[in-house]
All heavy atoms as a GROMACS GRO file, in nm:
protein
  398
    1MET      N    1   6.993   1.552  -1.209
    1MET     CA    2   7.086   1.565  -1.097
    1MET      C    3   7.125   1.424  -1.052
    1MET      O    4   7.040   1.341  -1.022
    1MET     CB    5   7.017   1.643  -0.984
    1MET     CG    6   7.105   1.665  -0.865
    1MET     SD    7   7.030   1.761  -0.730
    1MET     CE    8   6.990   1.914  -0.809
    2ASN      N    9   7.255   1.398  -1.046
    2ASN     CA   10   7.299   1.266  -1.002
    2ASN      C   11   7.305   1.260  -0.849
    2ASN      O   12   7.279   1.358  -0.780
    2ASN     CB   13   7.433   1.228  -1.066
    2ASN     CG   14   7.549   1.313  -1.018
    2ASN    OD1   15   7.554   1.356  -0.904
    2ASN    ND2   16   7.644   1.337  -1.106
    3GLY      N   17   7.338   1.144  -0.796
    3GLY     CA   18   7.339   1.123  -0.651
    3GLY      C   19   7.434   1.214  -0.575
    3GLY      O   20   7.401   1.265  -0.467
    4TYR      N   21   7.554   1.236  -0.632
    4TYR     CA   22   7.651   1.321  -0.565
    4TYR      C   23   7.603   1.466  -0.560
    4TYR      O   24   7.619   1.533  -0.458
    4TYR     CB   25   7.788   1.314  -0.634
    4TYR     CG   26   7.855   1.180  -0.620
    4TYR    CD1   27   7.869   1.096  -0.729
    4TYR    CD2   28   7.904   1.138  -0.497
    4TYR    CE1   29   7.930   0.972  -0.716
    4TYR    CE2   30   7.964   1.016  -0.482
    4TYR     CZ   31   7.978   0.933  -0.593
    4TYR     OH   32   8.037   0.812  -0.579
    5GLU      N   33   7.547   1.512  -0.670
    5GLU     CA   34   7.496   1.649  -0.673
    5GLU      C   35   7.384   1.668  -0.572
    5GLU      O   36   7.378   1.768  -0.502
    5GLU     CB   37   7.447   1.684  -0.813
    5GLU     CG   38   7.559   1.695  -0.915
    5GLU     CD   39   7.507   1.703  -1.057
    5GLU    OE1   40   7.392   1.664  -1.084
    5GLU    OE2   41   7.584   1.749  -1.144
    6LYS      N   42   7.296   1.570  -0.563
    6LYS     CA   43   7.185   1.577  -0.467
    6LYS      C   44   7.238   1.576  -0.324
    6LYS      O   45   7.193   1.654  -0.239
    6LYS     CB   46   7.089   1.459  -0.491
    6LYS     CG   47   6.967   1.462  -0.403
    6LYS     CD   48   6.878   1.580  -0.436
    6LYS     CE   49   6.751   1.574  -0.355
    6LYS     NZ   50   6.674   1.697  -0.364
    7LEU      N   51   7.336   1.490  -0.298
    7LEU     CA   52   7.396   1.483  -0.165
    7LEU      C   53   7.457   1.617  -0.125
    7LEU      O   54   7.432   1.667  -0.015
    7LEU     CB   55   7.503   1.373  -0.159
    7LEU     CG   56   7.584   1.364  -0.031
    7LEU    CD1   57   7.495   1.333   0.088
    7LEU    CD2   58   7.693   1.262  -0.045
    8PHE      N   59   7.533   1.677  -0.215
    8PHE     CA   60   7.596   1.805  -0.182
    8PHE      C   61   7.494   1.918  -0.171
    8PHE      O   62   7.513   2.010  -0.092
    8PHE     CB   63   7.708   1.838  -0.280
    8PHE     CG   64   7.836   1.769  -0.244
    8PHE    CD1   65   7.874   1.652  -0.307
    8PHE    CD2   66   7.916   1.818  -0.142
    8PHE    CE1   67   7.991   1.587  -0.271
    8PHE    CE2   68   8.032   1.754  -0.104
    8PHE     CZ   69   8.070   1.637  -0.168
    9GLN      N   70   7.386   1.909  -0.244
    9GLN     CA   71   7.278   2.007  -0.230
    9GLN      C   72   7.218   1.998  -0.090
    9GLN      O   73   7.197   2.099  -0.023
    9GLN     CB   74   7.170   1.983  -0.335
    9GLN     CG   75   7.055   2.080  -0.323
    9GLN     CD   76   6.941   2.048  -0.421
    9GLN    OE1   77   6.943   1.947  -0.491
    9GLN    NE2   78   6.844   2.134  -0.426
   10ILE      N   79   7.194   1.878  -0.042
   10ILE     CA   80   7.139   1.857   0.093
   10ILE      C   81   7.238   1.904   0.199
   10ILE      O   82   7.201   1.972   0.295
   10ILE     CB   83   7.102   1.709   0.114
   10ILE    CG1   84   6.985   1.671   0.024
   10ILE    CG2   85   7.069   1.681   0.261
   10ILE    CD1   86   6.957   1.522   0.016
   11LEU      N   87   7.366   1.868   0.183
   11LEU     CA   88   7.467   1.911   0.281
   11LEU      C   89   7.474   2.062   0.290
   11LEU      O   90   7.488   2.117   0.400
   11LEU     CB   91   7.605   1.853   0.243
   11LEU     CG   92   7.624   1.705   0.268
   11LEU    CD1   93   7.756   1.658   0.206
   11LEU    CD2   94   7.620   1.673   0.416
   12GLU      N   95   7.465   2.129   0.176
   12GLU     CA   96   7.472   2.276   0.180
   12GLU      C   97   7.346   2.337   0.240
   12GLU      O   98   7.354   2.426   0.325
   12GLU     CB   99   7.496   2.332   0.041
   12GLU     CG  100   7.518   2.482   0.045
   12GLU     CD  101   7.582   2.536  -0.082
   12GLU    OE1  102   7.590   2.463  -0.181
   12GLU    OE2  103   7.623   2.653  -0.078
   13GLU      N  104   7.230   2.288   0.201
   13GLU     CA  105   7.105   2.344   0.250
   13GLU      C  106   7.084   2.316   0.399
   13GLU      O  107   7.040   2.404   0.474
   13GLU     CB  108   6.987   2.287   0.172
   13GLU     CG  109   6.979   2.338   0.030
   13GLU     CD  110   6.870   2.270  -0.052
   13GLU    OE1  111   6.796   2.186   0.002
   13GLU    OE2  112   6.860   2.302  -0.172
   14GLU      N  113   7.113   2.196   0.442
   14GLU     CA  114   7.083   2.156   0.580
   14GLU      C  115   7.195   2.189   0.679
   14GLU      O  116   7.168   2.217   0.796
   14GLU     CB  117   7.056   2.006   0.586
   14GLU     CG  118   6.936   1.961   0.505
   14GLU     CD  119   6.804   2.011   0.563
   14GLU    OE1  120   6.791   2.021   0.686
   14GLU    OE2  121   6.714   2.042   0.482
   15TYR      N  122   7.321   2.183   0.633
   15TYR     CA  123   7.434   2.196   0.726
   15TYR      C  124   7.533   2.305   0.690
   15TYR      O  125   7.632   2.325   0.761
   15TYR     CB  126   7.508   2.061   0.737
   15TYR     CG  127   7.416   1.949   0.778
   15TYR    CD1  128   7.366   1.860   0.684
   15TYR    CD2  129   7.375   1.935   0.910
   15TYR    CE1  130   7.281   1.758   0.721
   15TYR    CE2  131   7.289   1.834   0.948
   15TYR     CZ  132   7.242   1.745   0.852
   15TYR     OH  133   7.156   1.645   0.889
   16GLY      N  134   7.512   2.374   0.579
   16GLY     CA  135   7.604   2.480   0.540
   16GLY      C  136   7.737   2.430   0.488
   16GLY      O  137   7.833   2.506   0.479
   17ILE      N  138   7.746   2.303   0.452
   17ILE     CA  139   7.870   2.244   0.402
   17ILE      C  140   7.869   2.258   0.250
   17ILE      O  141   7.785   2.201   0.182
   17ILE     CB  142   7.883   2.097   0.444
   17ILE    CG1  143   7.896   2.089   0.596
   17ILE    CG2  144   8.001   2.030   0.374
   17ILE    CD1  145   7.890   1.949   0.652
   18SER      N  146   7.966   2.335   0.197
   18SER     CA  147   7.967   2.361   0.054
   18SER      C  148   8.097   2.318  -0.015
   18SER      O  149   8.117   2.346  -0.132
   18SER     CB  150   7.942   2.509   0.027
   18SER     OG  151   8.042   2.587   0.090
   19SER      N  152   8.186   2.251   0.059
   19SER     CA  153   8.311   2.205  -0.003
   19SER      C  154   8.354   2.073   0.062
   19SER      O  155   8.310   2.038   0.172
   19SER     CB  156   8.421   2.308   0.013
   19SER     OG  157   8.462   2.316   0.149
   20MET      N  158   8.441   2.003  -0.008
   20MET     CA  159   8.494   1.877   0.046
   20MET      C  160   8.575   1.905   0.173
   20MET      O  161   8.574   1.825   0.266
   20MET     CB  162   8.581   1.806  -0.057
   20MET     CG  163   8.502   1.748  -0.173
   20MET     SD  164   8.380   1.623  -0.122
   20MET     CE  165   8.487   1.490  -0.078
   21LYS      N  166   8.643   2.018   0.178
   21LYS     CA  167   8.723   2.054   0.296
   21LYS      C  168   8.631   2.071   0.418
   21LYS      O  169   8.660   2.020   0.526
   21LYS     CB  170   8.802   2.181   0.271
   21LYS     CG  171   8.890   2.220   0.387
   21LYS     CD  172   8.971   2.344   0.358
   21LYS     CE  173   9.056   2.378   0.478
   21LYS     NZ  174   9.134   2.499   0.458
   22GLN      N  175   8.518   2.141   0.398
   22GLN     CA  176   8.423   2.159   0.508
   22GLN      C  177   8.364   2.025   0.552
   22GLN      O  178   8.345   2.001   0.671
   22GLN     CB  179   8.311   2.254   0.467
   22GLN     CG  180   8.355   2.397   0.454
   22GLN     CD  181   8.243   2.485   0.402
   22GLN    OE1  182   8.158   2.442   0.326
   22GLN    NE2  183   8.244   2.611   0.445
   23LEU      N  184   8.335   1.938   0.455
   23LEU     CA  185   8.283   1.805   0.488
   23LEU      C  186   8.385   1.725   0.567
   23LEU      O  187   8.353   1.663   0.668
   23LEU     CB  188   8.244   1.731   0.360
   23LEU     CG  189   8.191   1.590   0.378
   23LEU    CD1  190   8.068   1.587   0.468
   23LEU    CD2  191   8.161   1.528   0.243
   24ASP      N  192   8.511   1.729   0.524
   24ASP     CA  193   8.619   1.658   0.593
   24ASP      C  194   8.633   1.708   0.737
   24ASP      O  195   8.645   1.629   0.831
   24ASP     CB  196   8.750   1.675   0.517
   24ASP     CG  197   8.861   1.589   0.571
   24ASP    OD1  198   8.835   1.470   0.599
   24ASP    OD2  199   8.974   1.639   0.585
   25GLU      N  200   8.629   1.840   0.756
   25GLU     CA  201   8.640   1.897   0.890
   25GLU      C  202   8.523   1.856   0.978
   25GLU      O  203   8.541   1.824   1.096
   25GLU     CB  204   8.649   2.050   0.881
   25GLU     CG  205   8.779   2.098   0.822
   25GLU     CD  206   8.779   2.247   0.789
   25GLU    OE1  207   8.674   2.314   0.807
   25GLU    OE2  208   8.885   2.296   0.746
   26ALA      N  209   8.402   1.854   0.923
   26ALA     CA  210   8.284   1.813   0.999
   26ALA      C  211   8.294   1.667   1.041
   26ALA      O  212   8.261   1.631   1.154
   26ALA     CB  213   8.158   1.837   0.917
   27LEU      N  214   8.343   1.582   0.950
   27LEU     CA  215   8.357   1.440   0.983
   27LEU      C  216   8.465   1.417   1.088
   27LEU      O  217   8.451   1.331   1.174
   27LEU     CB  218   8.388   1.359   0.857
   27LEU     CG  219   8.271   1.346   0.759
   27LEU    CD1  220   8.318   1.283   0.629
   27LEU    CD2  221   8.157   1.268   0.819
   28LYS      N  222   8.572   1.496   1.084
   28LYS     CA  223   8.677   1.485   1.185
   28LYS      C  224   8.623   1.524   1.323
   28LYS      O  225   8.656   1.462   1.422
   28LYS     CB  226   8.797   1.572   1.149
   28LYS     CG  227   8.882   1.512   1.040
   28LYS     CD  228   8.999   1.602   1.006
   28LYS     CE  229   9.078   1.543   0.892
   28LYS     NZ  230   9.186   1.630   0.848
   29LYS      N  231   8.539   1.626   1.329
   29LYS     CA  232   8.479   1.668   1.456
   29LYS      C  233   8.387   1.560   1.510
   29LYS      O  234   8.376   1.541   1.630
   29LYS     CB  235   8.400   1.798   1.439
   29LYS     CG  236   8.485   1.919   1.422
   29LYS     CD  237   8.398   2.042   1.406
   29LYS     CE  238   8.480   2.165   1.376
   29LYS     NZ  239   8.395   2.283   1.350
   30LEU      N  240   8.319   1.491   1.419
   30LEU     CA  241   8.228   1.384   1.458
   30LEU      C  242   8.305   1.271   1.526
   30LEU      O  243   8.256   1.211   1.622
   30LEU     CB  244   8.154   1.332   1.335
   30LEU     CG  245   8.045   1.231   1.355
   30LEU    CD1  246   7.933   1.288   1.443
   30LEU    CD2  247   7.987   1.187   1.222
   31GLY      N  248   8.426   1.243   1.478
   31GLY     CA  249   8.511   1.143   1.540
   31GLY      C  250   8.485   1.001   1.494
   31GLY      O  251   8.576   0.929   1.460
   32TYR      N  252   8.361   0.959   1.489
   32TYR     CA  253   8.329   0.822   1.452
   32TYR      C  254   8.202   0.825   1.369
   32TYR      O  255   8.104   0.889   1.407
   32TYR     CB  256   8.307   0.738   1.578
   32TYR     CG  257   8.261   0.597   1.551
   32TYR    CD1  258   8.349   0.502   1.502
   32TYR    CD2  259   8.130   0.560   1.573
   32TYR    CE1  260   8.308   0.374   1.478
   32TYR    CE2  261   8.087   0.432   1.548
   32TYR     CZ  262   8.177   0.338   1.501
   32TYR     OH  263   8.134   0.212   1.476
   33LEU      N  264   8.204   0.756   1.258
   33LEU     CA  265   8.088   0.753   1.170
   33LEU      C  266   8.046   0.607   1.152
   33LEU      O  267   8.119   0.528   1.093
   33LEU     CB  268   8.123   0.816   1.035
   33LEU     CG  269   8.011   0.823   0.932
   33LEU    CD1  270   7.894   0.906   0.986
   33LEU    CD2  271   8.061   0.880   0.802
   34ASP      N  272   7.932   0.571   1.205
   34ASP     CA  273   7.880   0.436   1.196
   34ASP      C  274   7.793   0.424   1.072
   34ASP      O  275   7.685   0.482   1.065
   34ASP     CB  276   7.798   0.403   1.321
   34ASP     CG  277   7.744   0.262   1.322
   34ASP    OD1  278   7.779   0.183   1.231
   34ASP    OD2  279   7.667   0.230   1.414
   35ILE      N  280   7.840   0.349   0.972
   35ILE     CA  281   7.765   0.333   0.847
   35ILE      C  282   7.694   0.200   0.839
   35ILE      O  283   7.639   0.166   0.734
   35ILE     CB  284   7.857   0.352   0.724
   35ILE    CG1  285   7.966   0.245   0.721
   35ILE    CG2  286   7.915   0.492   0.721
   35ILE    CD1  287   8.038   0.237   0.590
   36THR      N  288   7.688   0.126   0.948
   36THR     CA  289   7.626  -0.007   0.942
   36THR      C  290   7.479  -0.002   0.903
   36THR      O  291   7.429  -0.098   0.846
   36THR     CB  292   7.641  -0.081   1.076
   36THR    OG1  293   7.586  -0.001   1.182
   36THR    CG2  294   7.785  -0.111   1.107
   37ARG      N  295   7.410   0.106   0.931
   37ARG     CA  296   7.269   0.118   0.891
   37ARG      C  297   7.252   0.112   0.740
   37ARG      O  298   7.147   0.079   0.689
   37ARG     CB  299   7.209   0.249   0.940
   37ARG     CG  300   7.202   0.260   1.087
   37ARG     CD  301   7.156   0.399   1.124
   37ARG     NE  302   7.132   0.404   1.266
   37ARG     CZ  303   7.018   0.444   1.320
   37ARG    NH1  304   6.923   0.489   1.245
   37ARG    NH2  305   7.003   0.442   1.450
   38PHE      N  306   7.357   0.149   0.668
   38PHE     CA  307   7.350   0.156   0.523
   38PHE      C  308   7.401   0.029   0.456
   38PHE      O  309   7.404   0.020   0.334
   38PHE     CB  310   7.430   0.276   0.473
   38PHE     CG  311   7.386   0.404   0.536
   38PHE    CD1  312   7.462   0.463   0.637
   38PHE    CD2  313   7.267   0.464   0.499
   38PHE    CE1  314   7.421   0.581   0.697
   38PHE    CE2  315   7.225   0.582   0.560
   38PHE     CZ  316   7.302   0.640   0.658
   39CYS      N  317   7.443  -0.067   0.536
   39CYS     CA  318   7.498  -0.192   0.483
   39CYS      C  319   7.396  -0.304   0.495
   39CYS      O  320   7.332  -0.319   0.598
   39CYS     CB  321   7.624  -0.231   0.560
   39CYS     SG  322   7.755  -0.107   0.553
   40ALA      N  323   7.382  -0.380   0.390
   40ALA     CA  324   7.289  -0.494   0.391
   40ALA      C  325   7.362  -0.618   0.441
   40ALA      O  326   7.479  -0.640   0.408
   40ALA     CB  327   7.235  -0.517   0.251
   41GLU      N  328   7.293  -0.698   0.517
   41GLU     CA  329   7.352  -0.824   0.561
   41GLU      C  330   7.353  -0.921   0.444
   41GLU      O  331   7.265  -0.921   0.361
   41GLU     CB  332   7.267  -0.884   0.675
   41GLU     CG  333   7.276  -0.807   0.803
   41GLU     CD  334   7.204  -0.879   0.916
   41GLU    OE1  335   7.208  -1.002   0.921
   41GLU    OE2  336   7.144  -0.808   0.997
   42ARG      N  337   7.459  -1.003   0.440
   42ARG     CA  338   7.467  -1.103   0.335
   42ARG      C  339   7.378  -1.221   0.371
   42ARG      O  340   7.370  -1.261   0.487
   42ARG     CB  341   7.610  -1.152   0.320
   42ARG     CG  342   7.699  -1.053   0.255
   42ARG     CD  343   7.833  -1.119   0.224
   42ARG     NE  344   7.933  -1.018   0.245
   42ARG     CZ  345   8.037  -1.029   0.325
   42ARG    NH1  346   8.060  -1.139   0.389
   42ARG    NH2  347   8.120  -0.930   0.340
   43LYS      N  348   7.316  -1.275   0.271
   43LYS     CA  349   7.237  -1.395   0.291
   43LYS      C  350   7.328  -1.516   0.282
   43LYS      O  351   7.431  -1.513   0.214
   43LYS     CB  352   7.128  -1.404   0.184
   43LYS     CG  353   7.026  -1.292   0.194
   43LYS     CD  354   6.924  -1.303   0.086
   43LYS     CE  355   6.829  -1.184   0.096
   43LYS     NZ  356   6.739  -1.176  -0.018
   44LYS      N  357   7.294  -1.621   0.352
   44LYS     CA  358   7.375  -1.743   0.352
   44LYS      C  359   7.394  -1.790   0.208
   44LYS      O  360   7.300  -1.798   0.131
   44LYS     CB  361   7.306  -1.852   0.434
   44LYS     CG  362   7.393  -1.970   0.460
   44LYS     CD  363   7.329  -2.065   0.556
   44LYS     CE  364   7.427  -2.176   0.589
   44LYS     NZ  365   7.377  -2.261   0.695
   45GLY      N  366   7.519  -1.817   0.173
   45GLY     CA  367   7.550  -1.865   0.040
   45GLY      C  368   7.586  -1.756  -0.059
   45GLY      O  369   7.631  -1.785  -0.170
   46GLU      N  370   7.570  -1.629  -0.020
   46GLU     CA  371   7.606  -1.519  -0.111
   46GLU      C  372   7.756  -1.507  -0.120
   46GLU      O  373   7.830  -1.536  -0.027
   46GLU     CB  374   7.550  -1.387  -0.061
   46GLU     CG  375   7.414  -1.352  -0.110
   46GLU     CD  376   7.374  -1.212  -0.072
   46GLU    OE1  377   7.421  -1.158   0.031
   46GLU    OE2  378   7.293  -1.155  -0.145
   47CYS      N  379   7.800  -1.458  -0.233
   47CYS     CA  380   7.942  -1.433  -0.256
   47CYS      C  381   7.990  -1.324  -0.161
   47CYS      O  382   7.921  -1.225  -0.138
   47CYS     CB  383   7.965  -1.392  -0.400
   47CYS     SG  384   8.136  -1.353  -0.439
   48LYS      N  385   8.111  -1.339  -0.106
   48LYS     CA  386   8.165  -1.240  -0.013
   48LYS      C  387   8.246  -1.133  -0.085
   48LYS      O  388   8.295  -1.042  -0.023
   48LYS     CB  389   8.251  -1.308   0.093
   48LYS     CG  390   8.173  -1.399   0.182
   48LYS     CD  391   8.261  -1.462   0.288
   48LYS     CE  392   8.180  -1.553   0.377
   48LYS     NZ  393   8.260  -1.616   0.480
   49ALA      N  394   8.266  -1.145  -0.214
   49ALA     CA  395   8.349  -1.050  -0.288
   49ALA      C  396   8.278  -0.922  -0.317
   49ALA      O  397   8.166  -0.901  -0.318
   49ALA     CB  398   8.394  -1.112  -0.420
   0.00000   0.00000   0.00000
């Protein structure tokens, strides 16, 4: 099972979301999605690209 399949399995089991349309609607209701927790800070001297 790849990452996308695992993600959609969790979304369906935990939240009842079984399609991209349902996911899109849920995200629109949320209004704002802060993904900074999933982003790593760059170390000094690292490439910005």
